[in-house]
C-alpha positions, -999 to 999 in steps of 0.1 A, spaced: -666 -446 152 -650 -429 126 -649 -406 95 -632 -404 60 -612 -383 49 -591 -392 21 -566 -419 29 -570 -414 67 -597 -424 93 -611 -394 117 -626 -410 149 -667 -392 149 -676 -368 173 -698 -380 199 -738 -369 193 -746 -342 216 -789 -343 225 -807 -311 227 -837 -316 217 -861 -351 208 -847 -343 171 -815 -350 183 -819 -377 202 -839 -393 170 -806 -387 145 -787 -404 173 -805 -434 173 -815 -434 137 -773 -434 127 -762 -457 160 -796 -482 141 -782 -485 109 -747 -478 117 -749 -515 134 -772 -531 102 -807 -533 121 -837 -527 111 -857 -505 127 -885 -539 131 -854 -560 146 -845 -528 170 -875 -532 182 -882 -561 187 -847 -568 202 -857 -537 226 -892 -547 236 -903 -517 217 -931 -516 191 -917 -505 162 -936 -474 151 -928 -458 182 -891 -463 177 -902 -442 142 -919 -413 163 -883 -413 183 -862 -418 152 -886 -384 134 -876 -366 167 -914 -369 179 -912 -349 217 -931 -384 231 -945 -379 271 -916 -395 282 -890 -378 254 -905 -347 275 -905 -362 315 -867 -369 304 -854 -335 285 -873 -316 317 -857 -332 341 -823 -328 321 -834 -288 314 -839 -287 359 -800 -302 365 -783 -284 339 -773 -312 327 -772 -327 284 -769 -363 281 -738 -372 247 -741 -406 232 -709 -423 216 -698 -456 206 -700 -479 237 -669 -507 237 -692 -535 253 
């Protein structure tokens, strides 16, 4: 993953996930980078498209709330970067 700066490409920094909104931004970024619509990704992941939309829009679902509660208790955060698998 790179960012174009003039005539050279610079690797994009990983997404640091602190909030439901930052999680949504990362999901949207990687989905569009993969060239997928919400419907395509939702079907591939076994989700409703409306749920994926809520995630991308930063809605704090019960599952997301619980995940962040566990992470806060452990004193850790999520960092997302493009996998090479």
